[in-house]
LOFI-726505 format. One record per residue: x, y, z of N, C-alpha, C in turn. Coordinates in steps of 0.05 Angstrom, whole numbers, plus 5000, padded with zeros to 4 digits. Example, Ala and Ser with C-alpha at 12.3 -4.5 7.8 and 13.67 -1.06 7.14 Angstrom:
// LOFI-726505
526448865156524649105156526449345156525749555142527349795143525850015157
END
This chain:
// LOFI-726505
501649765003499450014999501850284995501350444977502550714978502450895003504251055007503751255038501551415022500751495003498151634989495851535007495851235000493351055005492950985038495450995052494950975073494451195091494251395080494751705097491751655081490451675058486951655058485951525069486851185075485151075093484751105121485951205133486151395152484651545156484751715131482751975136479851885130479251655122476651625108474951435134477251335152476151225187477051425205477551575201476951865217478951785235481451775236483951725246485851905233484252205244485452485231489052505243488752405268491852445278494452295256492852135255494751895242494751915208493152035201492652055167494852325167494052485184496152725178499552645180500152425203502652425196504152205177501752055163502251895141502652105119500952285121501252465096503952715093503652745112506552935122508352715114509152435115511152255117511252245082508252265071508752235038509452425015508852665033509552915023513253015027513752855044516152915051517152725025517252545015517452314995517452454966514652574962513552744939511852884944513553204955512653404952510753614928511953444905510553574870507253334871505853284891504053164881501253324896500353384873497353614881495553444895495353134895493652964907494552974939496653064940497252944971497353194983497853364975497453694983493553714992492553624966489753634968488853504998489653254995489453085013490053205047491553335050493653405067491453685074490653805061488054015066485553955076484453625063482653535074483253465101485153265104485553255140485753395158486953715148487253885168484354055173482454105145480054215148478953995170478853775164477553545189477853555218481153745213480653785246480254135257479154155238477454455245480354655242482754635226484954875220484354945201482555095181481755235161483555345153485855555175488055635156490355525146490755225163492855075151491755025131489654835124488254735105488554895078487655185091488555325068490255265043492355335068495155385049496255055039494854875044495054645032494154605006491554775015489554734987491554954963493155144977493755274950496655134941497454994959500654844944499154724921496354544930496154364898494554464881493654774885493254934863495954984845497655044861500355224846501655004830501354654838502154524819499854424799497454484810494854304781492254624788492654774778490354944777488054874767487654724748485254554748484254384767485354354787484454094805482154194823479854014812476954154815477054194856478153824866478253784890479753984912482354104899483054294922481654624910480854654890478754894894476954884911474054664912471854594934472854544953476254494975476154494989477254794996479154924983479755234990476955305006474555314988472755414984471055405011471655085024470755045045472855105071475055145061476055255081475755595085474855725068474455975069470956065084469955885071467955875092467655865126469855565133470155595167470955885173472356005159473856205170471556585161470056465154467456645147468056815130470356765118471456915096469056885069466857075070464956915048466556975025466357235019467157395001469357354978471357185000473457064991473356864979471556694986470856424980470056364954468656624946467156634911469256544895470756664901473456584877473156244871474056064890474255834894471455674885468855774897466455684881465855734853467655984843466856004818468855794800470855714807473155524798471955244792470855194818470054924823466354924803465355094804463555034780464055034754465655254751467455264718467854874717470054784728469854494730467954384725466454324743463954134753461354284755459354344740458054584739456154344754455354144754452754044774454453934801455553974807457153874832455553994856453753894868451353924884452554094913454354004927455954054948455954414943458954384918459254654904457554964907455254714884453054964888451855084904451254864934449754994962451155204972453655114970456055324982456655594975456655514951456755754942453755944941451855824945449455994952449156074984450655885000451955985029452856235022456056265008456756535005455356705004454056624982452556844966450057044989448056844999446756885023447557045053450356995062451757145078452157445071453057485044453857685036452257865027449057765035446857945023445257954996447257734984445557744955443357484954441657554964439557364966438657264940438457404922436057314901438157104887441657184876443357024869443356804894443056814919443456464928441156354929438456514927436056254915436156144894437956294873438356104848439655904843442155874873444455684875442755544884441555474911439855304923437755174908437455414886435555264870436055054857438455084843440154864821441054594836441354834864442754444872440254334878438454364891435254254902434454084869434554144852433354034826435753774817438253864825440153624813439353364826438953364847437653044860435953074889434153264891432753384908434053384934436653504932438153584955436153714980436853485001434853715027435953985037438953855043439754165050439154495037439154435009438454584996435554694997432954495001430654634995430554685029430854575054431054775070432055035074434755095064436455275058433655525044432455445017430255585005428155695015427355455041425755615057425955735076428255755084428955875114429556165102430256195075431956415067429756575039428256485037425856615020424656825035424056945057422757115063424657335058427257305058429057485053430657625030428857445005428457564976427057764969428157964956426858194950425558104921426557954909425257874885422257684893421757574913419757334916416757494931415357364922412357464932411457374954409457394965408857274990407756984982406156974956405356734952407256584947410056654937413356484934414156384956413356584986413656515014412556205022410456235009408656105023408155745003408555804985409055484961412655394972414355644984416055514984417255285004414855485031415655335059413455045057410755085042409754865037410854595024413154645014415254494997416854335006418254545022418754405042417454235074415154305082413554195094412953945089412753885067412253605053413853465061415753485075418553295082419053245107415853365123416553385156415353085165415352995188413952875197410352885194408452745190405952805192404952725223403353065234402553015259401652825265402052785292401052515306398352545324396552315329394752465341394152595365392552745372392252975392394352815418395552845441394852815465392752775481391852785506389552785521390053075537389553205536389453455555386853445574385353365580383753335611384853385629384453555639385853675670383453885676383953905704383154185722384554345713384154625722386054835732387155065703389055175709389255345695390655255669390055365642391555345612394455265623394755065606397354955611399355055579400855195588402155315558405655265559407255065538408655025534410155335512412155415520414355565503416855405498417655445468419155195462421455415446423555415463425655545438428755385450430155445426433355375420435055575436433655865436435456165445434956235467433156055487432956235515435456325518438156295523440856365526441956605515439856745494440756945477438657205497439857215515439057415539437757735520439057825504438858125485436858025470436457815457434457695434432457715448432357615469430557465480428057595491429257935491427558045503424658045509423358145481420058105481419657865493420457525488419057245510419857335531422057515542421757515575420057655583418557935570417258005572414558015574413857845563411057655560411957475580413257235583413557105611413357145633414657385637414657515666412857655676410557805655407657855660405457665658406657445658403557185656402157225678399557185677396957095693398756815703400156735728399556505731397456315747395256485754393256425770391156295752391856355714390256295702392556105686394656105681396355935661397755875680398955635671401255465679402955445652406255535665408055585640409155365640410255255614412455015615414755165596417455205602418955265592420654955571420654995549422354755541423554825521426654755532428654895527431354775513433054865492434654755481437654855501437154955521439755035537438355015559440855035585439654995616439255205627437455175653436255405666438455615669440555495675442755675688443255865667443155855642444155995614441756205610439456245623437456385612436656615633437956805634439057035650436657205655435657235634432357405631430157375650430657095644427456995658427656955696424457085700424657105726422456885739423956665746423156315748420256435768417756355760415956335780414756045792415156025812414955745834412955575813411055655804409355495790410055405754412555575759413355505727414955175721414855075699416154815696418554905678420954915678423154835660424554595653424054455630424754285618427454295594429554175597432354235581432253965564430654015540430353825523432953775497434953925505437153965486437453675477437953435494439453175489437453095468434853035473433052905463432852975436432052735415432152785392429152915388428253005362426053045354423852925360423752645353421552495361421952435390424552395406424352355437422452685449423752845435422253145448419053095445418753045423416152985415413652855436415152605443414852385457414252565487416052675498416552865524414753005530414153215503412853405511409453315503408353115489405552975496404952945524406452765538406352705556405952945585406353115583405753415593403353505592401453345575398853455564398453685563399853895550399654175539396954205531395254415537393554505518394754745495396854835503397554975473399654955484401954955448404554975450405455225435407155425451408455585433411055605416411655635392413955575383414955845372417055905384419056085384421156155364420855865347423755845337422755905306420955805289420855785264423055785255423655785232425955715215428555815217429055975247431756025255432755825267431555545274432155335279431055075267431755065237430454885228430754615229432354565244433554255253431454245276429654365289428054325311425954285297424254355275421954325253420354115261422353825253420953605254419053525277421153565301419953625334416453775333416354045324413654195316411954055299413453925280411353775251410053515264410853485286409953185296406853255321406153565322404953685340404253555369406753615386405953475412403653575429402153695425399953865444397353845415395253935425393353865414393254265401394154405401393954635386397254745388398254825364401354935367399655245355401955485363402055655352404955815346405255935325407956105318407156385336409556475347410756765344413056775358413257085346415657225363417757215344419056945328420956945312419056815283416956835285416356715250414256935238417057065226415857345207414657305183413757005179411956935151411056715157409756595142408056245142410556125152409355855168411055615170410955445144407855465133407255305109407655015123407754895144408054715161404554625175403054375170400054345180400354325209401954285222401854285259400954535269402354725251401855035265398655125264397355115279393255105279393555535277395555595283395655935290398556085291397856355278400456505271399556775284401856855306400657115324402057335313400357505298402457845293399958025301400558225281398958475294398558605259396258765262395358975233397659045225399559155241400959265222403759055202403658855214406258605198403758435183401558415186399558265166397058355160397058565135394058665129391458525127389758675130387758515121387158415095386058175092386258045071388357925060390457875077392957785066392957485074390957335086390857095101390656945085390856965058390956745034394956695035395956805047399556765042400856645062398056515083399056375101397456125112398855905119397255605114396755585150396855845167395455875197393356025201391655945214389856175219391356345233391156655227392656895232390757015257391657055275390957235307392957455304391757645316392857925314392558075340394458115355394458275377394458555372393158795385393759045380395959125383395759365365398559455379401459275357403159265370406259105358405558795374406458625358406158375368409858295373410958545381413158465391413458665415413758715446414858905461416958845473417759025481421459015494421459125522422259025545423659055566426558995559428059245577431359185578432759125616433058945613433858825641435958835647437558925629440958865647442359115632444659115646446159465640446659505611446159715601447059815578447660185584449360255561451060525558448760675560448960915584447561125579447861355549445761435541444461575519446461785508448761765489449762025481449562145468450762435473449562605462450362505422449162765399447862565382450862725367452262515351455162565339454162785326451562915308452663085294453863255306453163425328453663645343456763645339458363465351461363495345462163455314460563365298462163315271461963435251459163615255457963815229456963685212457263415220454663265195453462975202451162965191449762705204451662465196450962265207451861995211449561765214449061645191447061415183448961155197447060925205448660785212446360475207447660205206445660075210446959795220446659645245447859475259445859235257445559245237443158955228445858735218444958475218446358245211446358315181449558275172450858275154449058235122447657905124445657895097443758005094442958145108440758375108440758595090443558655088445658855057445758805037442158645024442258605001444058814975443058884953444359004929441959264936439859234936437759344934438459684959438359504973439459585004442059754999443259744990445859894982445360034969444260024948443360224919442060414933440160444956439060564969440060744983441960584999444160775021445760935007446560794982448160954965446561244958444361244949443661454934443461684958442861554982442261795006445161935019447261755015449261915010450462064996449261974969450562144942447662464948446262394955444362654962444762744984446362745003446562845034449962835028452062955010454463005006456762925029455163055050457063095069455862925097454062725085453362535121455662305110455662125132457261895132455261675139456561385142454761135144457160995159455860925188456760715203456460395201457460175187456359945186457659775216456159605229457359405248454859145249457358985245455558705245457458535251457258235249459258045264461357925243460657975213461857895191463758115189464358395193465258665184468358625196469258415221471358335223473458225205472058115180473257985165473758125148476458075136477458285123476458235090475958045084474757995048471558095050469658085073467658195074467158425072469258485086469558865090469858945061471658825050472758935028470458955004468458675011466458634988464858874992464258885016462359195019463359415007465359475013466959755006467359774975467359574965467659514933464659584927462459544944460159464928459059774932460559954949458660184954460560404941463160244929464660464907463960394882463360134876461560154840458560364852457460464876455260654867456260894865460160964873460361224866460561254893460861194926461161234946464161164958465861324965468361274965468461144990470560994998471360865030471261075045471461275046472861455078469361595077467061525069464861585077464161395089464761185095464060905120465560845131464260795159466060575178464960375178466860155183465959875186467059735212465759595219466359445243465059155254466159155264465758785277464258755300465258465307463058385331464758505360462858575366463358715409461858535423463058595440460858515464458858605468456558555486453858685481454559025487455159025512455659285520456859445500459059395493460159455477459059585442457259415444455659365415453559615419452459595443450959845445452960175447454160125466455560385462456360545432457260295412457060425389455360585372452660595382450260775374451261065384453661115400453761415412455261605379455861365356457661405330455361505309452761535322450261455299448061745309447561795277445261975283442461845284442161755264439561595255440461285234438961125250439560835241438060805220438360665199437460585171436960325171433660235169432760025171433959825140434559545151434459525114432159285102431259245077429759185077430058905055428158735044424858725059425458605084428058515092428658365121429558555139426658685155427258935169430058805200430459005212431358965237428958895259430058785288427558705297428558775334430858625338432758655362434558985362435159005333437859235331436159405326432459405319431459645323431059825344429959635362429559715389431559805408433859585408435859765416437859975406436960035375437260345373435960575390433260455384431460735402432560775424433060495437433060465468436560675472438160715457440360845454439261085440437261235434436861395435437061525405437261345391438061325356435961275346433161505328431761435312432161255292429761055288430660875258429060985241429161035218428461015191427560755169425160675167423860465152422660545135421160355119418660475108416860185104414160135097412359955096413259775075413459565080413859355058411659255045412858975028410058875012410158525029411658525051410558275069412158285103411458135113411358095149414558235150416158105137418658215143420258445147417958495125419058845103417359065133416158925146413759085162415059045191416758985198416958995228417359295239419359355229420459665224417359945228416059815213414359935217412159935251412459655255409959625277411759695303414559635295415359815328415460095325415660205304416360515312413660635308410760655299408460675303407560575330407760405338407460375373409360405391411960565381413860715397413660975398410861085383410261375382411761465357412661335338415261535322413561445295411661515288410561505257412461605244413261805244414062035230417061845209418161715226420061555221418961285200416761185202416060995193414761075152416561075136415861225105413461045097412161175080409860915062410860795039413760835035415560675007418060775017419860694991422160714991423160994983421961084968422461364952422461554972420261534990420161685016421661615037422461355043425361315057427261425047428461465028430561555015430361935021428962055021427562275019427862405050426462275071426562345094429962275107431262065103433962115101435562335099434562405069436362605060436162925076433462935087432263185099433363175121433562985133434562935168437862995159438962945146442163045138441763275136439963475119440563725108439263895140438263765159436764015181436363765205438663745210439463535242438263635263438063845268437663975297436163815314432863725304430963755313431863415329433063255320434563035325435763005354436963295363437463285391436363285410434263425412432463405435430463125435430062995405428862735403430262535426433762485409434862375434434962385459435262625476435362615496432862495510430762505497428362415510427262165501427961975488427161765466426661535488429161545507429061325528426761315540426761555555424561545578421161575563421061715534418961695518417861375512420261205505418960925494418460755523420060845548418860635572415860805578414060955567411061015573410160975537411260815524409960765507408860475500406860445475405160085475407859875470410160025458411759785450413859645469413859815498414359825536412959685540409659615530408759535564408359245560409659125569408858915562407758665583406858835600403758755621401458745603401758965582399359075579398958775548401258695535402758555518400558305527402358205548401257865567398857995564397158105569394158125569393558015547393958195522393058105495393457855481396557715496396757435492395457265507394257335527392557115545389957165529389657325524386257345515386557155486388457125473387556945442388956695460389356645476390656455484387956315494386156375509383456335512381656255498382056405477380456335448380256165432382656095436383755925416381955665417381255525396379255295388381255105370380354835383381654625360380654605342381654545316381254495281379054405290
END
């Protein structure tokens, strides 16, 4: 057996240290073998060493520029490093050599999605799925389609129903005959994300325990849930070690009256658990900003701003609406003080957006570039967890430069501890909401730090979250009716920013008295919906 075969056999058997030693020995003898360098890269990548793997794949490509496996491997290494923009070249070379290679199509789509090119990502996910029904690509299509500017609400419903057809069928409903309060289960994989779960903690902490018995069904331990004020009558179940089938069986034993899913497609691996319908009634709330398309869901809870009258046909669930906004916020942890508006010191207005990078699609960048062109002294601050990656940051700067916006008009920064993340709003006068996938948490955090957020009324739930929050924050002047007005309003603020100073100094106090921060009233509205739900 050759040294290459020995190293390959160790690798296939996942004996990675042995595989690496055998590969290095083989390379000592034959350093001109692209296959050996490629295998070395695969072994290093499997050991979660993407930088070392990238160097090995580079060696292979120096020897054989058309070596498909090395282009594929380098793309995978760059994905591990979150250098999504740098990975594009690897995927393009790989697909030029093997146009129907499903993993390359899928991974190219993943990179495009993370960079905000959602429409192109959808095309490549679809191509990967069409070749052999790749389930990962189908799941990705269902997850990402609400963010696709080209998709209609009917497209979103169709894509999600297509995915739902692959999930388990609902089980017979478990018995629920029991005296006492209604038994409500809240399921989430993200109870540990304190700042993201603010709307959930606001509801749970104000529930009426004389009428409702609460079960928190969690994919993390109780000790990780800092924002939850546990009540003696509540039940906390860590189901993270259970499979979907085991979790469904365990929840069915609780004899819940109603299960509220807080995940939706944010944790798609858990949807098979919900699809089994482990309670007689299942409703989606909080992170379901589009239809699930899944028959197990009986209800979807929104508000009049995000689901307009007459749009129920775009949803597979029965639509319920709370008055006001379907999200309220209570800040229960230390945050920075509100800083003075930076335009007072800078002499110009600074726009900003701290939303996730994948929300910054080409249409968003074009609109923001138009604002910057029409307000030539303004600046734009962008901050998200991917902008510390050099290739991602340069990709973004190049996109703005293609619109005629010089790099010195932008400030880009990456991840930070949450307190420092909030403190960075001291550098922003007005936040710009992306579209069609608005911010939620980032919108309220900006407002809490005294920074008004500018949005416009879109064509789907995901594109109306900003309108829902701003109208119920008592800030309707920042909720434009359409994109042209959004741009016009931003430019007008840049030309006359003085009124922003008084607003900023009073905004946190204003929010504390606004419906969007009245979690107690919101809890009563939700409880009223729960009591009136009926079995199908």
